N, C-alpha and C positions, 0 to 999 in steps of 0.2 A: 216633360218633367220626370225625373227618375222616380221609380216606384219606391226607392229606398230613401228618398229625401225626407229629412226630419227624424230619421232613426239614428240613435247614438250607439256606438260600439258597446258591447257588454263588457263591463269592467270586472276583473277578478279581484275580490277583496283579499287583503293579507290574511295569512293563516291565523295569526294571533287574533284578528278581529272575528273570524269565524269561530274559533275556539272560545273566545270570551263570550260571544253571543250564546253558543250552545251550553256552555257550562253555567253561565249566570242563570239562564232559563231553567236548567235542570235543578240547580240549587234552590232557586226561589219557588219553583212549582212542585218539585217532587220531594224535597227534604224539609225537615223541621229543625227548629233551633236545637242545637246540641248533637244532631246526627253527625256521624263520621262519614267523611267522603271516601269513596273507593281509593285505593292506592294509585300512585302515579302510573305504575305499570298497567294496572287494570284499566285505567282511563285511556292510556296510550293504545292499548290493544283494542279497546272498544271503538275508539275513534280513528284507529289506523294512522296514528301520527307518532312522532318521536317523543320520548320522555322529556327531553329538554324543552320542547314546545309546550307540553303540559305543565312542566314546572314553572316556566315563565308566565304562563297564563294564570296559574293558581296564585302566584305572587301578586299579580295585578289585582286579582279578585280579593285577595287578602288585604291589599292596600286600601280598597274601598270599604272594607269592614264586614264583608259577608262571610269571611272565613278567618279562623285563627289556627295557628300551628301549635301543637303540643308536642314538645320534644319527645321523640321516641314513639309517639302515638299516631301522628299524622295530622290531617286537616279536619277541622270541625266547623259546622255551620254556626254562625252567630247572628240570628235574627232577633235583635233586641234594640232598645232605645232608639237612637237615630236611624238605625237600619230599617225600622218600620216605614220611614220615609225614603231613605236612601236606596233601599233595595228595589222598590217598585220603580223609582226614577231610573236607576241603572238598568233595570230590566227593560223598561220602555225604550231607553236609548239604544239598547243592544238589539231590540227586535225591529226597530224602524231605522231607515236611513235618513236622518235629518240633514237638511242642507246647512252649510256653514252659516248662511244668512239667518236661519231660524235660531241657531244656537247663540250667535252673537246678539240677536234681538232679545232672546230670553235672558241672557246674562245681563244685558244693559238695563232691562226693566227691573230685574231682581236686585242688582247692585244699587240702583237709584233708590229703591225702596228701603234697603237696609243701611244706607249711608248714615242716617241720623243715629241709629243704634250703635254703629261702630264708633262714631265720633264721641258719643256720650259714654260708652263703656270701655273703650280701649285703655289698657293700663300702660304705665311707663315701661314696664317689662316687655309688653307686646310691641310697643313702638320700637324698642331696642331690637327686638327679634326681627321686625320688618326691615329696620335699618341694616342689620347684619346680613339679611338675605340680599339686599341690594348691593352691599359692599362686596359680597362674594360673587354676585353676578357680574359686577363691574370688573373685578379682578380676573374672572374667567375670560371676559372679553379682551382685556389687556393681554392675557396669555395666549390669545389667538383662537380660543374655542369656547364659545358661549355655553355655559352650563345652565340650561333653561329649567333645571330642577329648582334653582333659586328663584326664578320667575314664579313658578308654581308655589313655592314655599311662601313667597311674599303674599300671594292671594290667600293662601291657607291661613296665614296669621290674621289677615283682615277679617275673614269670615269667623275665625275663632273668637276674635275680639268682640263679636256681637254677644258673646256669652249666651248663645242660644244653640243647643245641640242640633236641632232640626236644621237651622240655617247653616251651621257648619257642615253638616253632611251633604247638603245640596251643592256645596262648592265644587262637586265633581264636574259641573258644567265647564269650569275652567279647563280641567283635564281633557274633556271632550273636544274643546276647541283646539287645543294643542295637538291632539291625535289626528285631527282632520286637516291640518296644515302640513304640506310637504316639509320634511326636515331640511331640505336644501334651502328653503326660504328662512326657516327659523334659525338656522345656523349662520346665515349671512351676517356680515358685519353691519350692514345697513339696518336690518331688522333689529338686531340685538342692541345696538346703540340707541336707536330711536325708542324702543320699548323701555329701555333703562331710563331715558329722560322722562317719559310719561310717568313711570313709577316714582321717580324722584319728586315730581310735582304732586302726586297723590300723597306721598309721605309728608311733604312739607305742609300740605293742608291739614293732614291728620295731627301733626305736631302743634299746629295753631288752633286746633279744635274748630275748624272752619267747615261747617256742614255743607254750605253751598260750594265751597272750594273743592271739597271731596267729590261731591256730586258732579261738578263741572269737569274735573280732571278724569274721573272714571268714564264719563260720557265721551270726552275727547279721545280717550284711549280706545274705547270700543268703536267709535266712528273711524279712527285711524286704521284699526284692524280690518274693518269693513272695506275701506278704500283700497287697502293694500292687497287683500286676498279675494275679494269678490269682484269678478270682471263683469 
């Protein structure tokens, strides 16, 4: 028996993943609400990476709500409201390498729990926003390149429809799933068309205010993701 049997090759993670982990940890542990972040150049020099990589990472961190941009002044830390929950969750996810299975499982449990709130509180306008997201996703598929930002937008609308700021901020679990799945899979016609159909079923149940229908369709969607991507 080989002495190396059972050992897996060491995988080098993408630069953006490393930068996101380092900068998120720095922001959450070393800075306070309202503090100004060092300049892109200063961060690039300190971390020995290109400014474009820093800029892309800061935009991602801004998107999760831990930073805000003030024109002409730079990036500032925003540790308030939902970020009191979102920040630690994001920090935890950046510090540890969760398996895709763990993330799907957590998302499934969470979505099943909040389904009644979504069905009860979602407005006609929010249903229209979800419908528009799916229409744009479908059109991008027809055009030959699935724009999965509309997939993420659909889920954002659902979480927002709970009308609970803490729940809304935890929707980053969806983004974490997308980031862990190879883009070659996500952009395939098979994946994009099937995920679109699952989303249409979820939307149909929402329009009918069918709690069990929403729960069942969300569960089926997560189980499908598990079957497709977890070997």
